Each structure stands twice: as structure tokens, then as C-alpha cells.
C-alpha positions, -999 to +999 in steps of 0.1 A: -871+807-137-831+806-143-816+785-172-802+763-141-834+754-126-852+752-158-825+723-169-818+707-139-832+674-126-861+686-109-857+667-076-825+688-072-836+721-073-853+718-039-829+693-023-811+705+009-773+697+006-755+677+033-748+704+063-713+697+071-696+716+099-680+738+074-712+748+057-730+755+092-701+776+104-672+789+077-637+798+086-650+836+088-667+853+113-695+838+135-729+854+130-742+873+158-709+878+171-689+908+165-659+899+186-654+867+166-626+876+148-606+888+176-609+852+194-597+817+181-625+795+176-626+763+191-639+736+167-657+710+186-684+701+158-670+680+133-653+651+150-618+663+142-588+656+160-570+683+182-537+698+174-518+706+141-503+683+116-465+684+110-461+669+077-440+681+046-441+670+011-417+670-018-423+690-051-409+665-072-431+652-100-461+677-093-462+686-128-473+648-135-506+633-130-507+609-098-509+571-101-544+558-104-538+542-071-503+551-056-482+521-047-470+538-015-504+542-003-520+510-010-491+493+002-489+513+037-528+506+040-523+468+030-500+465+059-523+484+083-553+465+079-538+431+068-558+429+035-544+424+003-537+453-022-567+439-046-591+445-016-583+479-014-595+512-031-580+547-020-606+574-027-612+609-018-626+607+019-649+579+027-678+599+014-661+590-023-667+554-016-702+559-007-710+576-039-690+549-060-711+521-041-746+540-050-738+545-086-720+511-089-751+491-076-780+512-078-798+521-112-813+557-109-849+561-105-852+522-102-833+509-074-830+518-033-806+519-005-819+511+032-804+534+062-810+531+097-815+564+112-803+583+135-772+578+110-747+596+090-766+622+065-745+615+034-757+581+027-791+597+019-779+627+001-757+606-023-786+585-031-807+616-036-780+629-061-779+597-079-817+592-080-820+562-056-846+557-036-843+557+003-855+529+027-854+541+064-856+513+090-849+531+124-827+519+149-843+506+182-823+516+214-793+525+191-793+489+177-808+474+141-841+464+141-836+433+124-872+422+123-880+452+103-852+449+082-864+413+070-894+430+051-870+447+031-849+418+015-850+418-020-865+455-023-832+473-016-799+470-033-773+484-008-775+484+030-756+512+049-748+502+086-727+527+105-703+512+135-695+530+155-724+554+146-726+588+139-742+609+155-748+582+184-715+568+189-720+533+196-710+500+179-736+478+166-736+443+182-712+421+159-739+393+161-764+419+146-741+428+118-733+391+107-775+386+109-780+418+085-752+404+062-769+370+062-802+385+056-791+404+025-763+379+014-782+370-019-798+402-026-780+435-014-746+448-004-740+456+032-715+486+038-700+487+072-690+522+079-662+521+100-650+556+101-645+555+140-633+520+142-598+532+155-614+542+186-623+504+193-601+483+166-610+449+181-645+456+167-637+459+132-658+439+108-629+435+083-626+396+088-660+393+075-648+404+040-631+367+040-666+352+047-694+369+027-691+382-010-715+410-001-696+430+023-678+464+019-662+483+045-654+522+045-625+536+064-609+570+066-577+588+079-599+619+091-605+609+125-581+591+146-553+599+121-559+636+126-556+637+083-593+654+079-579+680+055-563+656+036-596+638+025-582+605+021-603+571+028-604+536+015-630+510+004-621+474+015-640+447-004-636+415-026-611+421-053-643+418-079-660+446-059-629+466-061-627+459-097-661+471-104-657+505-083-624+511-104-645+513-134-665+543-117-642+564-098-624+594-112-589+586-132-569+604-105-589+602-072-560+608-047-533+634-054-496+626-050-490+649-017-520+633-001-506+598-009-471+610+004-484+627+037-508+595+042-484+567+034-459+587+060-487+586+087-495+551+080-461+538+084-443+557+110-471+575+130-491+546+141-478+552+176-489+586+177-521+575+165-527+552+193-516+575+218-541+600+203-570+574+208-561+567+244-558+604+255-595+607+235-611+581+254-594+592+287-612+627+279-642+611+266-650+594+297-642+621+319-666+644+298-692+616+301-690+617+338-695+656+339-721+657+315-742+631+338-738+654+368-755+683+350-789+692+359-797+702+324-786+668+310-810+641+312-792+616+290-757+608+276-753+581+249-725+555+249-700+561+229-672+543+210-660+574+189-642+604+192-676+624+203-700+625+230-738+629+223-762+638+251-799+650+255-808+683+271-840+683+297-856+708+275-856+725+240-852+756+258-819+745+275-807+730+244-809+760+225-794+784+254-762+758+257-759+759+219-761+797+216-740+804+251-711+782+234-714+800+200-709+832+215-680+820+233-666+806+200-669+772+210-689+749+184-705+720+190-732+702+168-771+704+172-785+669+164-819+676+176-834+676+140-822+638+135-849+610+142-848+600+177-825+630+190-847+657+201-830+681+222-795+664+214-762+679+210-728+664+202-695+676+214-663+663+196-635+656+219-608+681+214-578+687+234-579+687+273-578+725+274-607+728+249-626+706+268-617+723+301-628+757+287-660+741+272-668+727+309-660+763+323-685+781+300-712+760+307-706+757+344 
């Protein structure tokens, strides 16, 4: 036994880390594909925006630590989301927000979180890392099972709701979100993960922050803003909660170059972002129609995000489709190991050319 395994917390030794798109397929050659290095990969497996960023940054004061919460970034996001600066915490992607919430509200080996699978995998991974318990109340027909959630009142400290959902793609009904918040009003924090909300902005739950003390909203610039490489997210909550989370976060969570680019995108590129969303939604609708016409596709899930989840008629067809695309350097995501998602694959909405190429290969 190595010294690392000997001294580590026992539950971490055998824990499987979150399998991100880049862990599954790194930037090097694809396995079982000797021609991979000669061909450009088409990345449709991580819900990233297509195209290349066109930002430049200055090198002024790069030798200095950045501000704890850069003024330019918080001012820009405050103007964008309509909340006071005291209600905003900038983080290294929304993932850091998830970590902070669990560390702040859950005592290790005593408290638990509640998740509603199929859902984003980092909620459970972050809880495991911290030693928090995980209570699962699966979705029913892709919406909340409120009756089953009632039995967990007083037993969990944090409830994670993803809307639009990942990997399902659909919005949770607003009335269900409010019911869940009411249900846990005195006993748990309800976290609304809005990583994909720009694709249906009118459905945001940020207005609920003024009505309920137990609500936190997570946001990111990785999707509609096409800044996944920056790792810039935001946690939105009451000033009391933001003050609490600020005690736990690292001293310099957002670098100066990240703050500079993100501020610029939030203040000058909103028209580009809106157009990007419109283009995505058009391609998504066309892809949905096309998938429904394919004999190997038995179901296409409703999506309010920048991806489409679909179910293949058999496991064999699912494997054949996935492997065929990999052989052509087109990468999509296999979600079939998730609860309720047997034989399901997920396609991120890339550029029109990328989606056309995917259709041609599968045709």
C-alpha cells in the first residue's frame, strides 16, 4: 500500500472522480484511431459554444495579486443580472460555488445533500469529497417528485435543483421550484443551478431571492457566453449567504485576466451572446426534427439548453452510433449510465457546419 492510500480518507481511495469531457477525451490522439492526429476533432460532448474567442488582455499589474472580488467584474455582472453587488460572489466556474455551498452548510460525516437524478454529477462528487451524505430523489418524467421530497424535510441541509437540467435539458416548472423552496424553507438551502438559463432567460429564478432566504442561484459564463476556458461563474444569494461563503472561498478566486475578459463580455458583447443563443436554438430545433426521423432514435428529450439528449432503440445501436462518430473524430456524450437514461446519448449544439457533418456521418 502506498503512503498516499495509507494516509488518505478511506472513502476517497476507491472514489471515482467526475468524468468530465476532457477526462474522457483529452486533447491528444483518440484511442483506437490512428488518424486522429491528422484530423481536427469536433467537440460536441461538453456543451461548449462553437467558434473562437477574440479577446485580448493587458499585462498591467500581472505581478500583483488580484482583488478578492474584482470591481469591474462584479459591477458588470450586477448590471447584467439586476442584483446588488452584495448578492454576488464571483467564483472559478459554477463548480466552485457548489463546493462552497456544501462546505459552508454541511458538516462532514453528519449532514447530507439532496439531488434529483438524472442530474449534474458534480453535486454528488463534491459532497463525497467533503464527507457529506447524498440523498437521491429521482425525477419523475423529468420533473420533481415533490411527494418523495417531503419525506426528506429536516433530513438534508442542501437541495440541488438543475433548471434547465443537465443532462436532460428541460426546465423545471416554476411552480414546482417554488413548492420545493417552500418545502425546505426552514430546514435547507435550495440551490438553483442556472448554468443554461441564457437559453430561456425569462424562466430565471433570481426574482425568488427577494422572497426567500433559503435560495441560492448558480450561474456561469461557460455556456451562452462562450467562455468555458476562463472558468468564471457566479453565486447569487442574500448578502448574508454571500458573506458566509466569502469566509470559505480561496483568497484570490478570480485572476485579473479572467476578470478583464469576463467584464468585457458582460458589458460589450451581450448582442453577440443573444445572437449565439438564437443560432443555437434554431440548430437545436432542426436537429430535434432530424433525430425524430431516424429509425434508430426512439425518443428525443425536450431541451431548453444548448444540447439535445436522445434515446436509441437498443444498446447495440447506441454503441454503434457513438463509436462511429468517434472514428470520425466527432465526440458526443454517452449518458446511458445515468439513472433512467438507458441507451441515451447527448449532442452539444456546435456550429451549423459541425451539426451538418454529424448528420452526414450518421446518415
